[in-house]
N, C-alpha and C positions, 0 to 999 in steps of 0.2 A: 811413160805410163806404166810399163811393166814393173819398174822398181817401186812405184807408189802402191801398186796392188800387192806386190810381194811383201812390202813392209806391213801392209794391212793384214795380210794372211798371217805373218809372223806374230803380230800383235793379237790377232784372234786366237792363235794357238796358246799364247801366254795367258790370256784371260781364261781360256778353256782349262789350262792346267790348274789355275787357281780355283775355278769352279769344280773341277774334278776332286780336288783335295777337300773342298768344302762339303761335297756330297759324301765323301768317304768317311768324314769325321763324325763320330757319334756326338761329340761335344761341339755345340755351335760356336762357342767362343774360340776354341782352338781352331776350328775350321775357318772362321772369319779372319783370324790373324794369319793363318797359313795362306789364305786367298791373296794376301798382299804380294806374294811372289809374282803374280801376274803383272801388276802395275809397276813394281820395282824393276822387273826385267825390261818392260816397255820403256820406262824412263831412262834407264842406264844405256840401253841400246839405241834409243832415239827412234823407236818404231811408231807407226802411224795408227793410233787408236782414236776412233771418232770422238769419244767422250772426252779425251784429253786435248783435242784440238779445236772443237767447235766453239769453245768459249772465247777464242781469240779472233773470231771473224771480224769484229769491229776494228781490230788493230790492222788487219790485212785482209781485204775482201776482194782482191783481184781474181782474175781467172785462174792463176796458178794456185792460189790458196784454196779456192773452191775445188779445183781438180784434186789436190792433195787430200782434202777432206772427204770428198765423196768416192774417189777411187780407193782411199783407205777404208772407208766404210764397206765398200764392196769386198775388199780383201778380208776385213774382219768377218764378214758373213761366210766367206769361203773357209777361212781358218776354223771358225767355230763349227761349221757343218762337218768338216773333215774329222776334227777331234771328237765331236759329239757322236757321230756315227761309229767311229772306230771304238770309242769307249763303251758305247751301247752294246757292241758285239763282244768286246774283250772283258768287260766287267758288268755282268748283268745286275749286280747289286746296286751299282751306280745308276743304271738305267731305271730300276724300280724306284729309287729315291727321287730321281728326276721326274718320273711320271707323277708321283705324289705331289711334289712341289709345283709342277706345271699345272696340274689339275686345279690346285688352289689359286694359282695366279690367274688362270683364265676365268675364274668365277668373279673376279673383281669388276666393279663398274668402270666404264671407260674414263670418266673424269678422275676417279681415284687412281687409276693406273697412270694417268698423265701427271697428277700431283706427286705421286711417289717417284716418278721419273725426274720431275723438277728438283726435288730435294737431293736425289742422287747426283744430278748434274752439278749442283752447288758443291757437294762434298768432293766429287772427283776434280772439279775445277780448283778447289782449294788445295787438294793434294798435289796436283800437277804444278800449280802456280808456285807453291812453296818450294817444290823441288827446283823449278826453273829459275825463280828469282832469288830465293834465299839459300839455295844449295843444301836443303835439308830433306831427309826422308820421313821426318816425323809426321807430316801431313798424310803420307801414304800409310804409315804404320798405325796411325790412329784413325784417320778419316775413312779408310776403306772398311775396317771392321765396324765402324759406326754405321755406315750406310747398310751394311749387310744385317747387322743385329737390329737395326731400326725397321727393316722390312722395305727399304727403298728399292726401286727397280733400276737396274743397269742394263741398257739395251744389248750390249755385246755379250755380257754374261748370260742374259736371257736367251740370246740366240743359241748359245751352247746348251743351256738347259733344255730348250725346246727340241734341239737335234738329238740330245741324249735320250729324251723322252719319246722320240718318234712322233712329235707333234708337228705335222706339216699341214695344218688346216688353215682355212681363211681366218678363223677366229684367232689362231696363233699369230698370223701375219698382221692382223689389225692390232693385236696386243703389242707386238714389237714396234710397229709404226708409232703407236701412242707413246711408248717408252722413249723412242728416239726423239719425238717431239718434246717430251718432258725434259729429257736430259739436255737438249739444246736450249730450251727456254731458261731452265735453271742456271746453266752455265753462263749464258749471255746476259741475263739479268744481273747476276752477281758480279760479272765483269764490269757492267755499267755502274753498279753501286759503288764498287771500288774506285772507279774513275771519278764518279761524282763526289766521293769523299776525299779526293785528292791523294789516294793511296797509289794510284797508277798515274804516271806522268806521260 
């Protein structure tokens, strides 16, 4: 159990580093490309990122797989909280940017947030699946900037942004839960579409 949580914490820290550089960049395109350091590190080290694993639940949905998934998510939360709060203290300019971004996020309607989470879930699934099955990082280097520049919502990145912004409200919690649900549905539906098309054996 401890190793699963620690792997999730490390993954949360990696995503937070990507989020931090995105907040620090004046140019959104540069920031979006630099954000890929997060998922690249996670894939190379084999860390437990919720959005990278949830799409495979239909392949393996026993107790062990569920334990890895949800303990990893708990670790993701811890990692993003630690990094978000630390950078809020160390880099006030990042905190200000996070506050602005999070204020806009929390104005979105619930169904909109869910849909944006679905599309992000699809792109993260594609990125991770291409790395896993095709041994290429192109999905990460292209797919991750695409979801960021499109305005899609990534639950673990949003955990970091909310922590950096000091947003610890019920509204922020509901927002994160909606994004988690969207990320999950998007990844799982796309996984089944691939299976139905005969791409996955």
